[in-house]
N, C-alpha and C positions, 0 to 999 in steps of 0.2 A: 425619556432615557432609558434603555432596556436595563432589566435587573440583573445581576451577573450568576447568581445562584438559579433564577428561576431558566436564565436561557442555558445554563449547564446542563440544566435538566432535560433539555430539548434536543441537546446536539454537546458533543466534544468538542472542546474549544481548543485551539492552539497560541500556545505563549510563543514570546520572542526567546532569542539562544542567550549565550552569551554577552556582558555587558564589559566586564575587565579584563579578558583575556581578548577582546577587540578593542578594547582602548588603545591595549598595549599593543596591538599592532600594528594602530593606526598612529599610534606617537612614538613605539619605540621604546618609551621608559614605563617602571611599575609605577603605584600610587606610592609617592614620597614627598617629602616636604617641597613645598613650591610649583607639587605636580598631586595634589590632591583628587584623587578622580570623584570623589563626591563634591567636592567643590567646583569641579565645573557646572553644575547646571546652575551656578551664578557666574563663573568667571569665566566659562566657554559652553556656552549652552546651546548656538550653533551647531556646534559636535554632538552632544549628545540627542539634539531632536533629531541632527541627520542619520546615526545612528536607528535610531526609533525608527524612522520613516524607510530606513532600508530594512528592518524587520516586516512592517507594515508592508510594504511592495513585495516581501517575500512571501506574502501570506499570515504573519499571525495577527489575531484578533487581540490578543493580551499582552501588553508592555509592562514589562517589569521596569521599575524606578530605578533611576541610577543613584540607590538610597542604600547600598545594602550595609557599608560600615558608618551610616550615619547617626551614629549613637554616640552619648557621651564618652564613653570607654576607648571606642576608637576612634574620636577624632583628637584627645588629648593631646597625643603625642605628639600633633601638628598644632598645638596650641589654638584649636577651633572650638573645645569644647561648649563655646558660648554660641556657637552658629546652627545647634541642632536642629531650632526652629527653622531657619532661613534656607537650609539648604535642602530639607525636608519637603517645604512646601515648594523648592522653586522644581525639584523632583518630581513631584506630582505636575505642578505647571506645565514644564516641559515636554512629560507626557502628552500630555492633553492638548499642544499645542500642536504636536505631530501628528495627532490622531485628525486633530479639523486640518491642517492642511492637506493630510492625504484625502482624509474626506471631500475635499474642495476640489481637488485635481482629478480624481481618479471616480466619485460619482457612487460612490462604494457606501451604501446601506446598511450594510452589515453590522452587528453590534460591535463596537470597540471596548474594551476594558482596559481599567489600570491598577496593576498589581503592584504593592507599594512594597518596594522589598525591604527584609530587616533582616538583618545576618548578627552572626554570634560574637561575642569577644572573644578575644587570643586566650586569655585562661576563661574558664567555663563557672561562671557566677553561680553559689550554690544556696544561696538565701535571698528571701523575698525581697528584702531592703535591700539589697545589692542591685536584683534585677531592675527594679521600681525607679532606682536612682540612675541605673544606666538607660534606660527605656521609656519609661514614661512622660517623657519631654516629646522623645520621636516619636510614638505611638499617635501620643494626640495631635499631636503635628500631621502629621499621613492622614487620620481624618477630616480633622478638621480640611485638608488642602482637597477633600473629595476622590480619597481613593475611592476605588471599588471592592478592595479585598485588600486585606495582611500579608502577606506572602512571608512565613519565616521558614529562609531556608538555608541549608548549611548547616544545621545546629549537628555535634556530634554526641554532646550532653543532653539525655533526655530529662535529664534532671532542670538544666535550664530553660529548655524547650517547656516544659510543663510550668514551672513558675512565670515564664512570660505569658502564657496563653490564660494561666488565672491570673493573671494581671491585669491583661485586658479585656479579660469577661469581667472583671470588677468594674471598668472603667465605663460611664454612660454613651452612649452615639457609636462605638466599636460597627467599624463594617465587618465583612464576614472572615473568619482564618483559615487560612491554608499553611500547613505545618508539615516542612520537609526536614528529614533525616539525612545525614549522610551514613548509607548502610554501609556495614563492615562487612565485606565478603566472607562468606564460607570456605572450606575448605575439601570439603565432602565427609569430615572427620567432625568440623565442627559446624552447629548451621548459624544462619546468619544474625547479625547483631544489628538495629536492635530484633527482635522475633517479631515476622512483618504483623501476625494476628494480633499478638499482644500488644503492638503498638497501634494499629488502626483503632483497637477496643478500647483504650485507654484515651486515645483523641476523642472518639467519638464519645464517651464519657464526660470529657472536659468541654465539649460542646462544640468543636473544631468542625467545620464545614468538609473540608478535603484534607486529606495526609495522605504521604507518599513519601517518596524520596528523590534526592537530588544530587549534583554532583559525585555520584558512583557510577563505575563502567556500567554501558548500556548489560551485561549481560549478568550483571547484579541485579540492576535494575529490576529486569525480566524475570529472576529468581523472586525476587520480592514481590512483584505482581502476583506471580505465580502461587504462591503462598497467600496472598490476602485476597484475592478475589472473592474466595468462594466464603470470607468471615462473614458469619450473619449482619454485622453492621453495616458491611458492605452491599450482601445480597439483597439487604431490604432496603438500600437507597438512605438509611442512616447517615452515612458518611459517602463519600466519593473519593477515588482516585487519583492520586498527581504523583507524575515522573517525570521528570527534568533529568537526562543522564548527561554526563560528560562526553567526551569523544574517546574515553576508554585510553586504556595504557599500551605500551607495544606490546606484540603477540609474534613468535615466529611463525610464518607463514612461507611455508616452502623452505627457502635457504635463506630468506631476509626476517630481521626485524622489523615489523611496521607495524600500525593501526588499521585495522580493516574497517573502522567506524567513517566512512567514506560519505557525500553525502547521502548518496541512494542507497545507503544501505540505514542512515539515519530514517529517510521515508519509509523503509519497509519496517522498522522498530516502530516508527508511528502508527502505521497499522498493523500492525500486529497487536500493540499496547491496546489499538482504538478496539478492535476485535473483542481482546479480554473484559473490555469493560471501564477503562480508564478516559475520566473523563476530561482532565485537563494534562496537555503536554504540551513539551517544549524543550529547551535544552538548557544546557549548563556549561563550564568550561570548556573551548575549542570550539564548540557548535555556533557557527555563525551562519549569517543569511543564506550562504546557498545549502546548509542543512534544512533551515525552515522550509526552505524552496521546496526540497522535497521532500518533507514530512507534510506540508501542505497539498503537494501532490497527490502523495496517497492519500490522503484524509477526504481530497476532496473524491476519489474515485469510490471512497464509499459512501460518500454523500449524493451520491447520481440519482438523478429521477426523483429527488426532492424539489427540485425548481421547476421543474415540467412535469406532467402527471404519466405513469409510466402505465395508466389503465385503459381499457378500452374505453377508447371516446364514448361519448353519448347521445349516440343515436342508432336510429335502425340499421343493419344492414342485411344484406345476405348472409346465406351459411357460407363458411368458407370453403375453399377446394378440397377433397380428401386424398387420402391414399390412392386411388387409383386415378386423378390427375399427377400426384405426386411420384410414382412410381414410373411415367413417362421422363424423369426429368435425366436417367444417364441410368450406366453400368450401377452406380454404386447404388443409387435410389430403389431401383427394381428389386436388386439381392438385398437390402435392407427391409422393404416392404413386401419380399414373399420370404422374411426369416432364414437367409442363407448367409454365412459369416463372410465377411466385408471386411476389406483392408486397404486403408486411406496411409499415404504417404504424406508425410509433415516437407515443404521445402520453403527456404526463406528466401523470396526475391533479392535481387541484386542490388548490392547502397548505389553504384556508382557507374561510370559510362563502358566500363573496362569491357570489350568485346567479347576477351578470353572467359572471362566469367558468365557472361548471359548464352554464348554458346555451351559452353562446358554444361552450364544448368541444364540448358534443353536438348543437349545431347545424354546425358544421365536419365533427365525423364520421358522423352522418348525409346531409350534400353530398358528402363523400367514398364513404361506401357505395353511394349512389344511382348514381353515377358509373359504376359497373361494374370502375373501374378498380383497385381491389384487391381483395384476398383477403382479408385480415386486419388488425385491428390489433392493435399490442401495448403494451401500457402499461408503465411502468417502475416498480418497486418501490422509492421512496425513492430517485431518484435523488441521487448525489452523498451519500448520509446523511443527505436532509432529510425530514423527517417530514410527506409525503403522504397525499393521502386512498387508501388499500390498493384495489390494483387490483382485487380481488373484489369491494368494496365498490361502485368507480366502473361496475365492468361494471353492477352492479344496476341503480344510477341510470341508465346510459345506454339499457338493455334498456327500462326501465318508461316513460321519456321519447319512446323512440322506437318505443314497441309490440312490440318484440320478444318472444315468449312464445314459450313451450313448444311450441304449436300453432304458430306463425308461421315461427318459426326466426327464425337471424339473418342478418339479408342478407351480413354476414363474419363470418369466424371469428375471435376474440375472445380475444388471448393475454395472461395475466398474468405478467408477468417476478416470479420467488421469488427471494428471496433470504435465505441463510443467516443473515446477521445477527443479525437481531429476532427469532427463534423457534429453543427448543432442539428437540430428534429429538421431543418428543413433541407440540409446535405443529407442527410441520412435516408430520407426518402429520395430524394432526388437519386441517389447514387442508386437504390434498391430497383428503382424505375429502370435504370440507363442498364444496370446487370440484366434483370429481365428480357429488353429488347438485342441485348448481346449475348444472348444465349447461358447466360448464367444463371443457374435455376435451383442453386444448391448453394445455400449462407451459412458461417459457423458464427454465430454473435457472440464478442468477449467484450468486456467492460475495457479492460485494455492496462497497458501499464502506464504510467504518467510520461511525458517527456524525458529522454535524456539525452542532451545534450552533451556537444565536446566544449571547452571554456569559449573556445571563437563562434562557437553556435550565436545566432541569435536565440533570443528566449522565445520558446516556444510556449505558449498558452495552453495547459487541458481543459478542454471546451465537458465533455460529460453532462450531455443535456441529458440522455436516455443512459439508463445501464444495459447493460443485455438480458436482464428479466423485460425491460419497456420493449426493447427493438425488438424482442421475439415474439411479444404478446402483440403489439399494431403491426407486424409486419402480417402476422396468422391471421388476425380480425380483421383489419384493415387493407390492408395490398391485397393478401391472398380472398378475399371477399369481394375486391373489386372497387373500392373506393382509398380516397387518400387519407392521409392523419386526420383531414379536417371535416373528412364525412362527405367528400364531392367525390361521386362516378370516375373511375380512371378515363374512360371514355364513353362513346355514346353507344358503340357496339353493344350486341346482346350479352356477351360475357366478356367482360371488362379485367378480369382478375389475373392476377397472378400466380403462381403455381410452386413459389419455395418450398424445397425441402430447408425443413428448420433445424440447425444443430446448437448447441451449444457445449459446454465446459465445464469440470466440476475437480475439485482439487479434494481428492478422498482423507489425504493429510495435513489437511489445513488445520492451523493453531486454533482455531476458534470450529471445530466441529459441528457444535451446535447451528451456527450463524451458516455453514456452506452448505450442510444438508437441509436447513430451511429455505436458503434461497433456491437449491436444485429442484427441490418439489416447485418452490413458484416458476422457476422454469418450465418442468413439465406440465403445471395447471395454465401458463400460459402460452403453450400448444407447440412447445420442440419437439422434431422427430426423432433426434437421437443424440444422445451425449457422448463425446470425448472427453477420457480422463485426461488429469497431468500424471505424467512416467509413474509408474508404480513397480518396487523392485520385491515384494513380498505380501504374502495371500493375507494379512489383516486389511490392507486399502481395499480390497479387491472385494473381502467379507462384507465391509462395512455397508457398500453399495446393495447387497442383500433385498433388503427390505424395498427398494425402488425397483427392482429387476421387471418385476412383471408389468413395470408402466410403462417403461420407455425403455430402448437398445441401446447399449452399452458398448462403448470401441474402447478399450483397456489401453492405455497407454502405455508404450514398450519403448525405452530407451537403448538402444547399442550403443555401452559404452566405449570407446576407442584404444581407451589405453588407463594404465594408474590414473595419473595426473585427474585424465577426463570423469573419472570418478569419484575419486576424491574430492575435486572441486563440486559437481552433483551434489555430493552427499551434505556441504556447507548452503543449498538452496534452501529457502523456505519452502515447507512443502512437500520436499522431497527427502526419503527415509533409504538408505542403503544401506541393509543389514551389514556388519562389519563382517561376517561367513563370504559375502559376495566379493566384498575387497580384498579380503586376505586370499581370495581365490584368484584372484588377478594380479594380485602382488608376488603370489608365487612364481608367475615367470619374469625372466629377468629382461626379454629383450620387449621393445614394442610392436613388433609383429605377434608375436606368442601371446602379449595380453591382449591384444585388437581381437584375435583367436578366442579367448578366452570370453571376450565381451560382447561378441557374436553366437557363440554357445551358449549362454547365459540365455539371453533376447531369444534364441529359439526356443529351448526349452520353456522360455513363459510363455511365448505364442502356441505349443503344444497342449500348455495346460489351460490356456483358456478356450481351446478348441475341445479339450475331452470337459471343461465344465459348461461348454453350450452356451457361451457370452456371444454377444452379438459379432463381433468383432475385432480388431485390433489397432488402434491409432500407432504408426510406427512413427519412433524420430530417427531418426539416422543420418545426417544433414555429413558428419564426419566422417562415414565408413565409404560412403560413395557406393559403387556396385557390389560392394559385400554386403548390402542389403538386400540382392538378389539370393546371396547364398543364405541367411537369415532366414528369408521368406520359405526358399525349396524344405529349407531342414525345420523350419516350424509348422508348414503346412503339410509336411509329408510328398510333397513332389519334386 
């Protein structure tokens, strides 16, 4: 059986979400006399096992036992204080049974772990004797039942938590300890309580393996991680961080009071926490299977390439095609290789069958191509994980309706984005060879957002056999060299190579900048020809790219803000920073039309700055402003 701490060192692990609030959703009753949640381990084990299995199906690899309040003090009001051993042993047993059933049904060979939940008392205990009286029986039962770790969670009293840790460390045969506090938020005037660095230092001194926070709002958990991640005990690996936030309270969003912590945001939180070095993640109150599923999807997008090598194949291949061949791929590739300023416009393919939508997009792109102001149109691939028409298919529609044939050529270069999310390694190669035969010779590789479906849509799995680095490397070193991913020649002709121009992306304001720039270098080393950035709105992220500037051409992302609400919404997107001065500049106008004019002016000013700065080009995101895009380009390019 895999060791919990050993596994944790090699990969971040995902725990499940809430047990108590989910039981309340399912039963309609709080834990009370004749309906004690912890007693369900014996009296209704099928219900507990079904919840465990829901979380496993959602992607959790660590189950928290239904033993949060199964200590002598908390069971006493219900007359169950003599059932401590029975209920705790049953809690571990039910979790193990759920894992066994899941593995039998799914054939999942990934390691799974049982985290024995130990919660606080209603009134904090302040003496070692009181803590031993309350908890010794519980922790010994959980250890004897075979829990992989003891999860001390939701403690509001650090005194009580430390006394419990000392008790556990004094007992023989105890598993590793995970210690979680309920952090009290700061308000800008006072700091978080407990102080994150002091807390992790103290837990490391006591011999705790993982320490962090749970049952607090995600933004407070984020503040804790931001403060604790650089503590020496964390940086050295002496102690790992754990975060299990709840769904947070209500916030005013627009003119509504609502919580912003939907499943998708939970997924983004998991990705951000993982990027910052958190090793164990999960959810607390109101974080249920859909939240865990999204967290799993986002973590999978960070683990891509681990199952399938992203390195060049271990065989000898001819040298791949070079710039001379790639510059023939179209207007964009030629100008790029000649060092001229290039412009690519982002377009989202349609989602459904509405002919008006498709015709409108084709007409708009035809006008843009005819303007002579753009060199390429790049088509997103399932942007935000939504099922849109695939870029290759929409390119075929566009060419057919605009009369662009092999004989006439395309007025602009057509660049499909290609995500790793949707197809396995064999499918990636098949699609690329298909692109080659269909005159699509420029591809931008991205790892991709996890699937984001409506509640009525069947669940769609994220594949992620490869990440963007792996796809870049295999396309350049294999297909562009004339062999498939297994080393077999692509044909019997003299030169069976493809000749793809290869693009990639970068998020210059990513929360984990070190990781993002490390991956940028990997993309360059793998064979990318150009980089498109996420939208930037000020000089700092552009300046951060200077050290890579001589290595590869950059198309800097410029987004045309359509109105104030659009600007405010984009400012909430992770990895996008819009200075308050820009938002205030748009907000100074009272009508949407005037706000749109300011948005276009800002974008034109950005393009002018990029031209003056000698950058390779601009990647213009402007789907909301239609033909106004041409006004932006005329002003920005001075044409």
